[in-house]
N, C-alpha and C positions, 0 to 999 in steps of 0.2 A: 147281354148274356142270357142264356137259357138254362133253366134248372128243371130236371125231370124227376118224377117219382118212379123209382124202379119197380118192375113187376115181380115182386117177391112171391113165389108160388106158395099157396097155403097161408099167406099173411095179408097181402095187399089185395083184398077183394073189393067189391064196389062199396061196401060199408066203410072200409078204411079210406078209399078214395074220396068218398063224400065227407068224411071227417077231416081229412087233410085239406080238402077244398074249403071247408068252412073255417078252418084254422087260418088259412091264407087271407081270407077276407076280413076276419075278425081282428087280426093283428094290426093291420094298417090298410085302410080303404084306398089309399092312393098308391100303394106299392104292392106288386104281386110277388109272392114268394115262388111257388111252384108254377111252371108254365104249362106243363102237360103231364099226363099219366100214361101208363101202358098196362093193359090187362095181364092177368095171369095167362100162361100159354094155353091155347086151344090145341089139343093133340089131333093131328091130321094123319090118317092112314092112307086109304085108297079111294075115298069117295067124298062127295060134297055133302057137308053136314047140313041139317035142317036149320031153319031160322031160329028156332027155340034155343039151340045150343049157343049161338052167338049172343042172343039176348040174355041168356042165363049168365054168361061170362061178362057181358058188357051191357047191363040194363040202360046205360047212358045212351045207347042207340035209340031207345024209345023216349026216355026222359032223363035229361042230365040235370041233377039237382045241385051240383056244385059248380058247373060252368066251365070246368077245365077240359080241354080236348083230351080224348082218350083213344089211344092207338090200340088196335086189335092185334094181339100177338099170336102168331101161328108157329107150331113146332112139328117137324116131320122130315121125311127124307124123299118123298115122292114129288118130283117137280110138277107133274101135271095135276095131282090132287091138291097140292099147295096153291097152285095157280087158280084152280076153280074155286077154292075156298076163299082165296084173297079177293077174287072177283065178287063173290057173294058178300063178303064183309064190306067191300066198297059200295055195292048196291044198297046195302042196309044203312049206309051213312057213315061208315068209319072214316074219320079224318085222315088216317094213315094206316098202313099195314106194316107190322113189325115182324121180322123173321128171327127166331131164336136159334142161335148156334152156340149158346153159352151155358145152358143148363147142365150142371155137373152131377145131377142125381143118377145113381146107379141104375135104377129101373128104367129111366128115360134113355140113358145111353145104351143099355142092354137091348132096347127096342129100336135102336138106330135113330135116335133123336138127340137134339141138343149138342153138347160139346164134342161128342164122338165124331161128328162130321168135320171137325177142324182138321182131321187127317185126310179129308177128301176134298181138296180145293176145287177140283173140277165139278164135283157134285154141288158144292155150295154155289159155284158160278151158274150151273144149269138151273138151280132153284131160283136164284135171283133174276135171271133172264126170263124164266117162265112167268114169275109173278109180275115182273115189271111190264111184260107184254099183256098180261091179263087184266090189269087194272087201268082206269083212266089216267091220262098223263098228268092230270092235276091232283091225283092221289099219291102222296109220297110213299115210297117203299123204303123202310129203314131196316137196319140189320144190327143185331147185337152178337158180339163174339167174345171169347176169351183169348188169351195169348197163345193158347195151344191146348192139347189134350194131356198127354203125359209129360211133355216138355214144352218150354216156352220157345218154340222154334218155328212156328208156322204163321205167325201173325202178319208179317209183311206180305207173304204170298197170298194169304187169304184176303187181306185188306185190298191189295191191288186188284184181285179177281172180283171182289164185291163192287168196287167202284166201276171197273170196266163192264160189269154185267148190268149196270144201270141204277144201282141203289142211290138214293138221294142223301142218305146220312148213315154214319157208322158209329155205333156205341161200342166202346171197348172196356170190358172188365179187365183190370190190370193184373190178372193172375191166370194160371193154367187151370185145367180141370183138376189136376193132381194137387195143386195148391189149395183147392177148396176155398175157404173163406179165412184162412189163417194169414195174419200179417207177416211180412209187409205186402203192400201192393206195389207193383213194378211200373210206376207211372212213367218212367223214362222210356219204356217200350212204346207207350202210347205216343210219346213225342216223336219217336222214329216213324210211326205210322202217319202222324199228322204232316210231317215233312214230305211224305211221299204222295199224299192224296190232295185233291182239290175240293172234294166234297166235305161238308162239316164232319168233324170228329168230336165225339162226346166222351169225356173221361168218366169212369165209374170204378168204385172200389176203395174202401177204407177211408172215406171222408166223414169224419165224426165231428169236426169243428171248423171254425173259420181258419184256424192255423193249418189244418189239414188241407183245406181247399187251396190256400195260398201255396203250400208246398207242392200240391198236385199241379196247380197251374204253372208253377215255375218249371217242373220237370217234364210235363206233358205238352206245354204250350197251349192247352185248352182252357178257354174261359168258360165254356159250356160243360156242365157236369150232370150226372145222374146220381141221385142220392137214394139209398135204400135203408139199411139199418141205422145209419147216422141220423136220418130224418125221423125215424120212428123213436129214436132215443131222445131227440131234441126237436120237437115238431116245428119250431120256428127257425130251424137252422138255415133254411133257404133265405128267409128274410134277413137273418144276421149276415150271411155272405153278401147279399146284394147291398145291404146298408154299408158294409165295410168298403166294398168296391166303389160305391157312389159317394163315400165320404160322409155318410149320415150317422148320427148317433143311433144306438139301438139298445133296447133293454129287453131281455128275455122274459117271456110270459111267466107269471107266478104259478105255483102249483094249483091254486084255486081255479084259475081260468082253464087250465088243462083238464082238471077234474070234471069241469062242466062238460067238456067234449067227450071225456071218457064215459060219462053217464049216458049221453045220447048215443054214443057208439054201442055201448052195451045193450041198451034197449032195442036198437035196430037189429042187432045180431040175434037177439032173443026171438024176434018176429020171423026170422029166416031159418035158423038152424034148429034141429030137433032138441028136445029138452035134455036129452042125455049129454049134449055138447054145450049146455048152458055155461057161459063164462069162459070157454076155451079161447076164443079169439081175443077177449079182453086180457086174459092171462098172458097170451103171446105178446101183446103190446106192452103190458107192464114189465115183462122180462127185459125189454129194451129201455123203457123209461127209467127203470131203477138205476141205470148207469149214471143218470144225471139228477135224479130226484129221490131222496131218501123216503119221501112219502109214498112213492110208487112201490118201493120195496116192502114197506109196512102193509100197504094195501094188498099186495100180492101174497104176503105171508098169511094175512087174515082170511083170504078167500080161496087160496090155492086148492083146498080140499072140498070146496063147496060147489054144488050144482043147483043151489036154491036161489032162484031169481030174486025173491023178495029180500033174502039175507044180503045178497051181493048189492042190490040196488040201495038198500038202507045203509050198508057200509060205505058206499060211495057218497051218499047224501051226508052221512056223518062227517066225512072228510071235508066236504064242501062247507058245511056249517061251522065246523071247528076252525077252519082257515078264515072264514069270513068274520067270526067272532074275534079272532086275534087281531084282525085289521081295525076293529072298532076301538081297541085300547092302545 
């Protein structure tokens, strides 16, 4: 089975990918949790972007510190421009090119990108054909869709067109654009797609636990999944799922271990983002972590109004020290 880290725009940047990659190796050296990542989308209009744009979105093209394959995701509606940029990404070393037809953001859709194209099956097909022809045959072209735009009614037609156009894999978020991220996820619709297609189908949406994974697998027929918010809320969820499937015992990481990764993540983001944004990425992550860890909620409450690097760093150190002291007694 394969488990992917979802490309959450504005959340899963290269710092988060590096953190998640290090978490996978730290948990168990003999079992891999996440198998691959996807970049935040690169917006394509009508021209080929310079190398620096690809490297900024995907520094792993130059140096991959976590070792996980990172697919470069493109978003747009111009087949020729998407094809030329896909070719550029492949030339730069992208292990795969992913096409985004699932983003529900209003600004993106208003500019004819993401989920709004789910109403234009022929255009989706033209894009996939153009990209498939533009990149080497050994570079996979993968596609991500939702079940539809305003209604959940276009997924079968779009899925068939995507396969016929030459895509190597299809990731399906089990909701429409109108559904947003509100539960439930309609996993059974992915099951309908899987029965129709011969290429791999990856299920995505509302998988927060091993129990959710099992329900998704039963309804969709998919062993392979893409995890987003659920993995941010429980960083070793991919390991837990694989352990269950393989019949292995598994124990979730204690807060102390996660706090160590939180600290390193925070320090790396401070080196990249302007001081006025200090702590923003960490606060985003804590928002998800607090779903499973009360310590994350307390940390979030303590730092949510601060942009002081030293204060935030010391507060995380305090958490680590307090937890370690408890384990001594």
